[in-house]
N, C-alpha and C positions, 0 to 999 in steps of 0.2 A: 674655561670650565663650562660644563653643561648647565644651562638654565632653562627651566620650563615654567612659563608664566601663564596661569589660568586666569580667565576673566569672563565676565558675562553673567555671573550669578546675581541673584536678587530674590525679592519676595514676589511670589505669584500666587494667584488663587487656583484652587483645584480646577483642572481642565485647561489651564493656561499653558503657555509655551515659553521657553527660553532657548537661546542659542549660546552655548559656551564656546570659547576659543582657548586654544593652548598654543602659545608662541614659543618656539624652540630656538635656542642659539647654542653655539659651541658644539654642534653635532652635525654630522652629514645626514641631515634629516631624511632625505629620500631613501636612504638605505634601510631604515628601520620600520618594522611594524610598530604601531602605536596603540595605546589603550587608554580608555577612560575608566577611572575607578572612583568609588565614592565610599565615604565612611560617615555613618550617623553616630551620634553619641551613644556609647555603650555597645556599639556593634563592631564587628570586624570589617576591615576594608573589603569591599566587594568589587569584583570586575564587572563593569557595566557593558562595555563593548570594545571591540578591537578593529583595527583596519591594517591590512598588510601594506607593504611597500608598493604592491601592485593594485591596491584599492579594494580588495575583498574584505568583507565585514562579517563579524559575528557578534551576537548579543546575548546577554543574560536573559533567561526566560522572563524575568520580572519586567523587562523593558522592551522586549521584542514587539515590534509593531508600533511602538510609540517613539522610540529614540532612533536617531540616525547618526552614525559616525561618518565623517568625510575628512578629506585632507587636501591641502593645496601646497604641493611641494615647492612651488616657486616662492611662496610666502613663509615656508617653514612653519606651517600652522595646521593643527588638527582641530576639527570642530565637533561639537556634540549638539545636535538639534533635538530638543526635548519637547514633545507634544503630549497633550492629554495628561498633564502632570497630576500626580496624586500626592497626598500628604506623606505617604511612605517613601516618596522620592527625596524627601528632605534630607540633606547630607552636605558635607563638604566634598566637592568634586575635584579630582586630580587627574592629570595626564601623566603618562610615563611611557617608556619603551615597553613593548610587549614581546618578550622573547619566547622562544620555543619552550613549551612546558609551563607556561605561565610565569616565567621568571622575569623580574624587573631589575632595574638598577636603582642605586640610591640617588636618583635625580628628582626626588619629590620636591615640588614647589610649595607655595603657601596654600594652594587650592582656592576654590571659589565657592562661597556658600550659596546653596539653593534652599530656599524655604518655601514650602507649598502649604499655604494656610488661608482659610477664609477670614 
C-alpha cells in the first residue's frame, strides 16, 4: 500500500525556517509529480507547491519566493524548505501525488503540524 509520511513540523517564530520531509513507500516514486498541501483550521486544503518527476517546480503565490520544493528520488523523499515563515503559514502540511489538473489520490498521511507564532 502507498504510504506518505510527513515529518519536520514544529513551532517556529515568525521569520524562522523549517524543512519538511515526506517519505514515500509503496509507490514507484520517481514516476510521479509530487505536491505539498496545507490545511489550516476552518480553511480549505491549499496547494502549496509542486515538483514534477523531472524536477520542475511551481508555487502558490502566497509562498512564492519563500518556500522551495525539492525531491530525492533515491530516497523516495520530497522536501519543503520553508523560509521567512509567517503566522498565516500555520497549518497541517501534507504531501501527495500531484496529477494533471490538480488531481490527487487518497494517499493522505497524517501530515505534520507547522505553527508560526511568537
